[in-house]
N, C-alpha and C positions, 0 to 999 in steps of 0.2 A: 478518474481517480478512484481507488474502493475508499469504502467506507460501512460504519452501522449506525444507524439514531433508534432512539425507542422513544415510546411515550409511557405514560402511567394509565394502567385499567380505565382511570376514568375518563381519558381522555382517549379511549381507542375508537372514538365514533368522527374524532377530528385526523386522523391520522390515515386513513389515503385520502387521497390529492393534494398530502403537505409539498411544499415544493423546496426543493435542496439545489443550491448554486454553490457550483465551483468554479473555486478561479486562481491561475498560476497570476503571480506578480514578481515584476521583477522589483526585487528590495535594493532601493537606490541611495540610499543613508549612509553615510561613512562615517566607518567606528572601525576600531579594531577591535573590538572585544566587548563580553560584558560589564568591564569596569572602566570601559571609555566612557566619560561625561558626554560625550556627545551620542551615545549610543541614544536610536529612536526608530520608531517603525512610522516615521511622518512620507516619507517619500516612497510609497508604491504605487506602483501601476498596472492594473492588468494588462495582460501579452495572451491569455488564454482561457476561454471561458467554456462550460459546460451545466448541464443540469439534470437534475431527478426529479419525477413526479411518483409519488409514492399509492399504488393503485388498491393495495387490500391489507390490512391488518397481519397476513402470512407477513410480509414482510418487514413488523416491527422487530427489530433485533438481530434481521439476517443481514450480513454483507452483500454490499450490490456496489456495482460499476457505472460508474458516469465518464464518458471521455470525452476527453474536450471536442467542442467541434471538429475543430483544427491542428494539425499536432503543430508543436512550437518544437523548433531546436535552439536546447540551451546552448549559453556561450560561458566560455572559461572566463575565471575569474570575477564571477558575479552573483550575487546572493537573490536567492529566489525564496517569494513563500509559496505551497500550495494548503490551498484553504478550502474546507468546505464552510458553507453560511447558509445560518436558516434564520429566521426573524420572529419564527414562534416560540413561545415563552413553554410549551409542552413539551417541546423537543431534546431530546439528549442526546448526543453528539461521543457516539463510543470513545473508548479509552485503553488504554494497554496497563496494567499493574502487575504484570510477571517481571518486568524490567525497569531496575532502578539507573537512571542515565545519573545520578548524581556523582559517581567519579568523573565520567567523560565529560559535564561541566564542570569539574573543576577543573581536570585536567587542559582540554579545548577555549576554557571559556566562552563557549560561541553559543550562542541560542539552538534550542533544537526543537521545541516544539510549543514556539509563543499561542496565545490566545488571544483574541480581539473580544471584549466585552461590554458591551454599551460604550463603545466608539474607544475605550481605552486596551490598551496593548500591554498584555503581562510575558515578561520575555521567558518567566518558565511556565507560563503555562497553567496546568491544574498541579503542577509540581513536580519534581525530579522523578516520584514514584507511578506518576498517573500521566503516561505521557498523551499524548490524540491516538486515537486509534485509526490512522488513515494510511492507504497503501499508493504508490502511482505507479502506473506501467510506463516503462521506456524501455524504449528499443535502440540500435546504432542507427544512427544518422543516416549513416550511408545505404539503411535498406529501407529507407523510405520513397515509395515509389513503386519500389520493386514486390511484384501481389505476394508470388512465391514464397521471396524471404522473408518478408513482414508478417505472413502466415504464420511460417514456423517459429520466428521471434516472438509472437504473441504469447507463445507459452512461459511465462515468466509467474514463478512459485512466489506465495505469499501466503504466512508472514516469514519472512529470512533477516535474522536468524527467525528459528523455529523450536517451539519446546514440546509439546503433545500432537496436534495435527497439523498438517501443509497441504494447502490448498493448491491446484497445477491448473489454472483457466487453459483449455482444449480449444478454444475459438470455436470455426466453423470443423474443427475436424471429428471425424467420425472412424467408429470400428473397433478393433480388438487391438488394444495398446499394451505392448511387453517392457513392464518396468522395470529395470535393474537398479541396485542400489549398492555402492561399491564404499569404503573406507577408504582413506587417505593412502593406505597401502596398494590400493587396488583390488582387496578381497572381497566378494560377492558378499553382501550381508543380509540383502533382501531382493526376492527377485517374484513378479505377482505380472497376471494377465489381465486385464478387467476392459471393459467397454467405454471407451471416450463417449461423452455425454454429457456437456457442457464444463463444470466443474468438478476434475476430480479430485479428491480426497484420501489422502493419504495419513496411516498411526504410525510416528517415528516417536510415539515414547515409551519404544521399546528400545531406541538405540541411544548408544549412549554419547555423552557431549562430546563434541569436533563436528570437524568439518568432511561432507560427502559430496561425491560424487553422484549425481542422477542419471539417467539413459534412458531415453524412454522412444523407444523402435513400433513405427506402424506399420501400418499391413503390408502397404509397399516399398518397405524395410528403409524406409529413411529416417534417420535418426535426429533426435534431438539430445541436448549434454547439457547440463548445468550444475553449477556447485551448491550445496546447501549446507548454513552452520544450523548445527544442534544446540541447542543451550540445558542446561538440565539444574 
């Protein structure tokens, strides 16, 4: 899972050594939507776990990645909760205020980013306009255990939809990378050659809103394609 946390300057001495836990829960409460009187988050069961230990104040407010100890295959027609947890009161978990999910929630009547504070679950989290800013890395289950394909499928950009900056985790890939961005008509709108080293940051602020096809070509001529939605 991807997430960022922060603390106030007054708590900077406590930040190194802070422990964050990530958990995937199977959400087994039975309800139809947010209007259902039976809505609850009482029957949740942990199925995958991970953690992250901060070591430096330089990580304060920075995006980090905490993989689960073992991959978990999601089941159809099952609710899940992907959670980032802390017991330290000086830690603030990041949120996204650029997208308001009010219309989505009003139409589908489904919880988008509930939070647990002091043992109480809040269906709308911080509010429809302040959604918890976490990301989840997913791959096709048919690629589990296939090392080469799994390496390629680790290239999962975030956030998606994106607005100003797009981040592309390159995993263990190194060397020169040819990045091409095409609009929905196939027209090349951006091309660049960069050096793969960790996570590649791409400025998409100049792109108009819409769906784009990204193609990455490695030095050995293997390619990876993925779609990204740009919002304005």
